[in-house]
C-alpha positions as a Markdown table, in Angstrom:
| # | Residue | x | y | z |
|---|---|---|---|---|
| 1 | Met | -29.1 | 26.7 | -5.9 |
| 2 | Thr | -26.2 | 29.1 | -6.3 |
| 3 | Phe | -23.4 | 28.5 | -8.7 |
| 4 | Arg | -21.0 | 28.0 | -5.8 |
| 5 | Lys | -23.1 | 25.3 | -4.2 |
| 6 | Ala | -23.4 | 23.5 | -7.6 |
| 7 | Ile | -19.6 | 23.5 | -8.0 |
| 8 | Val | -19.1 | 22.1 | -4.4 |
| 9 | Tyr | -21.7 | 19.4 | -5.0 |
| 10 | Val | -20.2 | 18.4 | -8.4 |
| 11 | Asn | -16.7 | 18.2 | -6.8 |
| 12 | Leu | -18.0 | 16.1 | -3.9 |
| 13 | Leu | -19.8 | 13.8 | -6.3 |
| 14 | Leu | -16.7 | 13.4 | -8.4 |
| 15 | Leu | -14.6 | 12.8 | -5.3 |
| 16 | Phe | -16.9 | 10.1 | -3.9 |
| 17 | Thr | -17.3 | 8.4 | -7.3 |
| 18 | Val | -13.6 | 8.2 | -7.9 |
| 19 | Ile | -12.8 | 7.1 | -4.4 |
| 20 | Gly | -15.6 | 4.4 | -4.5 |
| 21 | Thr | -14.1 | 2.8 | -7.7 |
| 22 | Gln | -10.5 | 3.2 | -6.8 |
| 23 | Ala | -8.9 | 0.1 | -5.3 |
| 24 | Ile | -5.3 | -0.2 | -4.2 |
| 25 | Arg | -3.2 | -2.9 | -5.8 |
| 26 | Cys | -0.6 | -4.7 | -3.7 |
| 27 | Tyr | 1.8 | -7.6 | -4.1 |
| 28 | Gln | 0.7 | -10.7 | -2.2 |
| 29 | Cys | 3.2 | -13.4 | -1.3 |
| 30 | Ser | 4.8 | -15.1 | 1.6 |
| 31 | Ser | 8.3 | -16.6 | 1.7 |
| 32 | Asp | 7.1 | -19.5 | 3.8 |
| 33 | Thr | 5.0 | -20.7 | 0.8 |
| 34 | Asp | 7.9 | -20.3 | -1.7 |
| 35 | Pro | 9.0 | -23.6 | -3.3 |
| 36 | Lys | 12.2 | -25.1 | -1.9 |
| 37 | Gly | 15.2 | -23.3 | -3.2 |
| 38 | Glu | 13.3 | -20.3 | -4.5 |
| 39 | Asp | 12.9 | -16.8 | -3.2 |
| 40 | Leu | 9.8 | -15.4 | -4.9 |
| 41 | Cys | 8.8 | -13.0 | -2.1 |
| 42 | Gly | 12.2 | -11.3 | -1.8 |
| 43 | Ala | 13.3 | -12.6 | 1.7 |
| 44 | Tyr | 16.9 | -13.0 | 0.7 |
| 45 | Gly | 17.3 | -11.1 | -2.5 |
| 46 | Lys | 15.7 | -8.3 | -4.5 |
| 47 | Phe | 11.9 | -8.6 | -4.9 |
| 48 | Asp | 11.2 | -9.6 | -8.5 |
| 49 | Lys | 8.1 | -7.7 | -9.8 |
| 50 | Glu | 8.1 | -9.8 | -13.0 |
| 51 | Lys | 7.5 | -13.0 | -11.0 |
| 52 | Asn | 4.7 | -11.5 | -8.8 |
| 53 | Ile | 1.5 | -9.8 | -9.9 |
| 54 | Ala | -0.1 | -7.1 | -7.9 |
| 55 | Ile | -3.7 | -7.8 | -7.0 |
| 56 | Glu | -6.6 | -5.5 | -6.1 |
| 57 | Cys | -7.2 | -5.4 | -2.4 |
| 58 | Asn | -11.0 | -5.5 | -2.7 |
| 59 | Ser | -11.0 | -8.6 | -5.0 |
| 60 | Glu | -11.7 | -12.2 | -4.2 |
| 61 | Glu | -8.0 | -13.2 | -4.8 |
| 62 | Ser | -6.9 | -11.0 | -2.0 |
| 63 | His | -6.1 | -13.0 | 1.2 |
| 64 | Met | -7.1 | -9.9 | 3.2 |
| 65 | Leu | -9.2 | -6.9 | 2.1 |
| 66 | Gly | -7.5 | -3.7 | 2.7 |
| 67 | Thr | -6.9 | 0.0 | 1.9 |
| 68 | Phe | -3.1 | -0.1 | 2.0 |
| 69 | Cys | -0.2 | -2.4 | 1.3 |
| 70 | Val | 2.1 | -3.9 | 4.0 |
| 71 | Lys | 5.5 | -5.7 | 4.0 |
| 72 | Ile | 6.3 | -7.7 | 7.1 |
| 73 | Thr | 9.7 | -9.1 | 7.8 |
| 74 | His | 10.6 | -11.5 | 10.5 |
| 75 | Gln | 14.3 | -12.4 | 11.3 |
| 76 | Ser | 15.2 | -15.4 | 13.5 |
| 77 | Pro | 17.7 | -15.0 | 16.4 |
| 78 | Arg | 19.6 | -17.8 | 14.7 |
| 79 | Gly | 21.0 | -15.4 | 12.2 |
| 80 | Phe | 21.8 | -11.7 | 11.9 |
| 81 | Ile | 19.5 | -9.3 | 10.3 |
| 82 | Trp | 21.9 | -8.3 | 7.6 |
| 83 | Asp | 23.1 | -11.7 | 6.5 |
| 84 | Gly | 19.8 | -13.3 | 5.6 |
| 85 | Arg | 20.3 | -16.7 | 7.2 |
| 86 | Trp | 16.7 | -17.0 | 8.3 |
| 87 | Arg | 14.2 | -14.4 | 7.2 |
| 88 | Gln | 10.5 | -14.5 | 6.4 |
| 89 | Val | 8.8 | -11.8 | 4.3 |
| 90 | Ile | 5.0 | -11.4 | 3.9 |
| 91 | Arg | 3.6 | -8.9 | 1.4 |
| 92 | Arg | -0.2 | -8.3 | 1.4 |
| 93 | Cys | -3.1 | -6.0 | 1.6 |
| 94 | Ser | -4.0 | -4.7 | 5.0 |
| 95 | Ser | -6.7 | -2.6 | 6.7 |
| 96 | Val | -5.2 | -2.2 | 10.1 |
| 97 | Ser | -1.7 | -1.0 | 10.9 |
| 98 | Ser | -0.1 | -2.2 | 14.2 |
| 99 | Thr | 0.5 | 1.5 | 15.0 |
| 100 | Gly | -2.5 | 3.0 | 13.3 |
| 101 | Val | -0.2 | 5.0 | 10.9 |
| 102 | Thr | 0.5 | 4.2 | 7.3 |
| 103 | Gly | 3.4 | 5.3 | 5.1 |
| 104 | Val | 6.1 | 4.4 | 7.7 |
| 105 | Cys | 8.2 | 1.5 | 8.9 |
| 106 | Asn | 8.1 | 0.2 | 12.4 |
| 107 | Trp | 10.2 | -2.4 | 14.0 |
| 108 | Gly | 10.7 | -4.3 | 17.3 |
| 109 | Val | 11.7 | -7.6 | 18.9 |
| 110 | Tyr | 9.3 | -10.2 | 20.1 |
| 111 | Asp | 9.8 | -11.9 | 23.5 |
| 112 | Asn | 11.3 | -14.9 | 21.8 |
| 113 | Gly | 14.0 | -12.8 | 20.2 |
| 114 | Val | 12.6 | -12.6 | 16.7 |
| 115 | Tyr | 13.1 | -9.2 | 15.1 |
| 116 | Trp | 10.1 | -7.8 | 13.2 |
| 117 | Glu | 9.7 | -4.9 | 10.8 |
| 118 | Glu | 6.4 | -3.7 | 9.3 |
| 119 | Cys | 6.4 | -1.2 | 6.4 |
| 120 | Ser | 3.1 | 0.2 | 5.0 |
| 121 | Cys | 2.2 | 2.3 | 2.1 |
| 122 | Ser | -0.9 | 3.6 | 0.5 |
| 123 | Glu | 0.0 | 3.7 | -3.2 |
| 124 | Asn | -0.3 | 1.0 | -5.9 |
| 125 | Asn | 2.4 | -1.7 | -5.9 |
| 126 | Cys | 3.8 | -0.5 | -2.6 |
| 127 | Asn | 5.3 | 2.8 | -3.5 |
| 128 | Thr | 6.6 | 2.0 | -6.9 |
| 129 | Ala | 4.7 | 4.9 | -8.6 |
| 130 | Ser | 7.1 | 7.6 | -9.5 |
| 131 | Ser | 4.6 | 10.3 | -10.4 |
| 132 | Leu | 1.1 | 11.5 | -9.5 |
| 133 | Ser | -1.6 | 9.0 | -10.2 |
| 134 | Ser | -4.6 | 10.0 | -12.4 |
| 135 | Phe | -6.7 | 10.0 | -9.3 |
| 136 | Ser | -4.5 | 12.6 | -7.6 |
| 137 | Ile | -4.5 | 14.7 | -10.7 |
| 138 | Ile | -8.3 | 14.7 | -10.9 |
| 139 | Ile | -8.6 | 15.7 | -7.3 |
| 140 | Leu | -6.0 | 18.5 | -7.6 |
| 141 | Leu | -7.5 | 19.8 | -10.8 |
| 142 | Ser | -11.0 | 20.0 | -9.4 |
| 143 | Leu | -9.8 | 21.7 | -6.2 |
| 144 | Ala | -7.8 | 24.2 | -8.3 |
| 145 | Ile | -10.9 | 25.0 | -10.5 |
| 146 | Ser | -13.0 | 25.4 | -7.4 |
| 147 | Ile | -10.5 | 27.8 | -5.7 |
| 148 | Thr | -10.2 | 29.8 | -8.9 |
| 149 | Ile | -14.0 | 30.1 | -9.3 |
| 150 | Phe | -14.5 | 31.1 | -5.7 |
| 151 | Ser | -11.7 | 33.7 | -5.8 |
| 152 | Leu | -13.2 | 35.4 | -8.9 |
| 153 | Arg | -16.6 | 36.1 | -7.2 |
């Protein structure tokens, strides 16, 4: 086996090992299960990360297994979207996007007049990370090393 092939195999093995053990963490809550008078899921105010714990999407405590996070908002026709008179928010893991695309927000209106918005993301805690994750750094570093080795030959 040539040195180049060995590098490729090691990188592929590293990639699949890291991907196989990497699980996304998402917040999981629903405003329709909030106790009366409380807004734990952020339907009417700012979402409080201190009162909610992100869970791993491949764990038993996840209501739905998934590979990305989603936030779904429903707004009743009884109120306006901006005044928060009646709003439901669901945060959870998901494996299927309504549009097939993640990392975007989509919206629409159901036949009964209820406004809906679905935002998805593929990073831990729904896009709260401000820098590259260690997973991204490992992948970028291994690719940089491979490119450097191939260009020297």
